[in-house]
N, C-alpha and C positions, 0 to 999 in steps of 0.2 A: 545445462541444468544438472545439478548433482542430486544425490539421494536426499540430502538434507532439505533441499528446496522443492523437489519434485513431489507433487501430490499423486502421481501415477501409482496405482496399485491394483491388485486383483484380490478380492476377499470373497468369502462365502459363509453361509451358515445354513443349518438344517433344522427344520421344525417338524416334529412328529404330530401331525394334525389329529390322528386317531387318539393319541394319549393326551393331547393338549399341552405339550411341553417340548423343550429343546431336545434334539436327538443327540445325546451324549455318547461318546465312544464310537461314532460312525466313521469308518475308514473312507478316505477320499484319495484317489490317485489323480495327479495333475499332469497333463501331457501338453506338449507343443506338437503341432502338426505341420508338416512341410510336404505338400503333395501327398504321396501315399506313405511317407515315413511318419512314424509316431514315436516321439522321444519322451520318456518319463522324466519329468522335472523333479517331482517329489511326491511322497506319500505322507499323509497326515491323518490324524484322528481328531474329531471334534471334542471340545472340552465340555464341562458341565452345562455351559450356556449354549451348546450346539454350534459354537464358533471355533475357528482355528485360532491358536494363540498368537499368530502373526500373519501378515499378508502372505499369500501364495507366491506373489512376485511384487516387487516394489522398487521405486527409485530408478537408479541407473540400470537395473536389471530388466526393466520394462521395455518391451518392443512391440511393434505392430505385428499382427499375425493371427493365426487360428490356433485355438486352444481347446482342450477338452477336460472336463471334470468327470470322473467316474465315481459315483457314489455307491458304496457297497451296502445297499439297502437290505438285501436278503440276509446278510450276516447280522446286521443291526436288529432286524425284526425277529431274530431267533428262529431261522429256518429249521424246520423239522425234517424228518425222513421224506416227507412229501415234497413235491415240487412247489416252490413258492411262486405266486403270480409275478412278483417283482424280485429281481435278483440284483443285477448291476444296472444303475441308471446313468447313462452317458448324457452329458450336456455339452454340446459343441458350440463355441461362440467365437466371434472375431473381435480383435482389438484394433481400432483404427487410430486412436490417439493415445500414445503411451503416457502422456502427461495427465490423463484422466483416471478417475476411480471407477473401476468396473466391479460391482458387487453382484454376485450370482448366487442367490439363495435357492434352496430347495425346500418345498413343502411336500411332505410324504406321508402316506398311509399304506397299509398292506395292499391296497388295490388301486392306487393312483398317486400321481404326483403332479406338481406344477413348478414352474420356475419363471423368473423375470429378471430384468436388469433393475436392481435395487439402487439404493443410495448409501 
């Protein structure tokens, strides 16, 4: 299966539930995990719609394994000199079927967050 025919991809978006809008400009680091090793695949920032401009991984680049998204929530929320309740939010997840779409959204506020496998 080549990239043109493969639907396999990893995507994300971030919604700021306190503000009731997409979280624009939020930095996300995307890692591959292999045992205790952690390899940075890429760093991106969300666009005005709270999404990345392209999939984090797609097509022939997809493979089964364990991945981690680290959302830099503290920087986005405008951390002050005080310690923020949330700083970096890690979301670790597994890919079993590289031909599938894995959408990993984050809903965030200054004092909590949630995630799920979206569509």
